[in-house]
C-alpha positions as CSV (number, residue, x, y, z in Angstrom):
1,A,98.7,94.5,124.0
2,Q,98.3,97.1,121.4
3,K,101.8,96.6,120.0
4,K,101.1,92.9,119.7
5,L,97.9,93.6,117.8
6,L,99.7,96.0,115.4
7,A,102.4,93.4,114.9
8,C,99.7,90.7,114.1
9,L,97.9,93.0,111.7
10,L,101.1,93.9,109.9
11,Q,102.2,90.3,109.6
12,N,98.8,89.6,108.0
13,Q,98.7,92.6,105.7
14,S,99.2,90.6,102.5
15,G,99.6,87.1,101.4
16,S,98.2,84.1,103.3
17,I,96.3,84.9,106.5
18,D,97.5,83.5,109.8
19,L,94.5,83.3,112.1
20,A,96.6,82.0,115.0
21,L,98.4,85.3,115.2
22,L,95.1,87.2,115.4
23,T,93.9,85.0,118.2
24,Q,97.1,85.2,120.2
25,Q,96.9,89.0,120.6
26,N,94.8,90.2,123.6
27,A,94.1,93.8,122.8
28,L,90.8,93.0,121.0
29,P,88.4,90.0,120.8
30,P,89.7,87.7,117.9
31,R,86.7,88.4,115.7
32,L,87.2,92.2,115.9
33,A,90.9,91.7,115.1
34,E,90.0,89.6,112.1
35,R,87.7,92.3,110.8
36,M,90.4,94.9,111.3
37,C,92.8,92.7,109.4
38,R,90.3,92.3,106.5
39,L,89.8,96.1,106.2
40,L,93.5,96.8,106.4
41,R,94.2,94.3,103.6
42,L,91.6,96.0,101.4
43,A,92.8,99.5,102.2
44,I,96.3,98.4,101.2
45,I,95.1,97.2,97.8
46,F,93.3,100.4,97.1
47,S,96.2,102.6,98.3
48,T,98.8,100.9,96.2
49,R,100.2,103.3,93.6
50,R,97.4,105.6,94.6
51,R,96.4,108.5,92.4
52,D,93.3,110.4,93.4
53,D,91.7,109.9,90.0
54,T,91.9,106.1,90.3
55,L,90.2,105.7,93.7
56,P,86.7,104.5,93.1
57,A,83.6,105.2,95.2
58,V,83.4,101.9,97.0
59,R,80.5,100.3,98.8
60,L,81.3,97.7,101.4
61,Q,78.5,95.6,102.9
62,A,79.2,93.2,105.8
63,D,77.0,90.3,106.7
64,D,78.6,88.4,109.6
65,D,81.8,86.9,108.0
66,A,80.8,87.8,104.4
67,L,82.0,91.0,102.8
68,H,80.6,92.3,99.5
69,L,82.5,95.0,97.7
70,T,80.7,97.0,95.1
71,L,82.7,99.1,92.6
72,P,81.5,101.5,89.9
73,A,80.5,99.8,86.6
74,G,83.6,99.2,84.5
75,W,86.1,100.0,87.2
76,L,87.5,96.5,87.5
77,E,88.0,96.3,83.8
78,A,89.7,99.7,83.6
79,H,92.1,98.8,86.5
80,P,93.3,95.3,85.7
81,L,96.2,95.3,88.3
82,R,93.9,96.2,91.2
83,S,91.2,93.8,89.8
84,E,93.8,91.0,90.0
85,L,94.9,92.0,93.5
86,L,91.2,92.0,94.6
87,E,90.6,88.6,93.1
88,Q,93.7,87.2,94.8
89,E,92.5,88.7,98.1
90,S,89.2,87.0,97.7
91,H,91.0,83.7,97.4
92,Y,93.3,84.4,100.4
93,Q,90.2,85.2,102.5
94,S,88.4,82.1,101.3
95,Y,91.3,80.0,102.6
96,V,90.3,81.0,106.1
97,H,86.5,80.7,105.4
98,W,85.9,84.4,104.9
99,L,83.7,85.3,101.9
100,L,84.7,88.3,99.9
101,T,82.7,89.0,96.8
102,L,83.3,91.7,94.2
103,S,80.9,93.3,91.8
């Protein structure tokens, strides 16, 4: 069961999200698997080409299926690649009716 969950999470780590995969695993309730998937996807974006001096102090608020990510002032403008990746991620998540807002 755990291997299937890990496989589902890895298959959903980037790009379009396949909710069917997350509901087919039986290690966790589907909503919890979905939340793990969302956190993994954000963690991957922030760890890409990681240097300690580029990791921001992030605040993540959850309200049911809505996530709000708050970054330090000017961080998105100073890191255009990650800013673009986060915008893309917001779109990918919106396709499965998950709200991800950035500020």
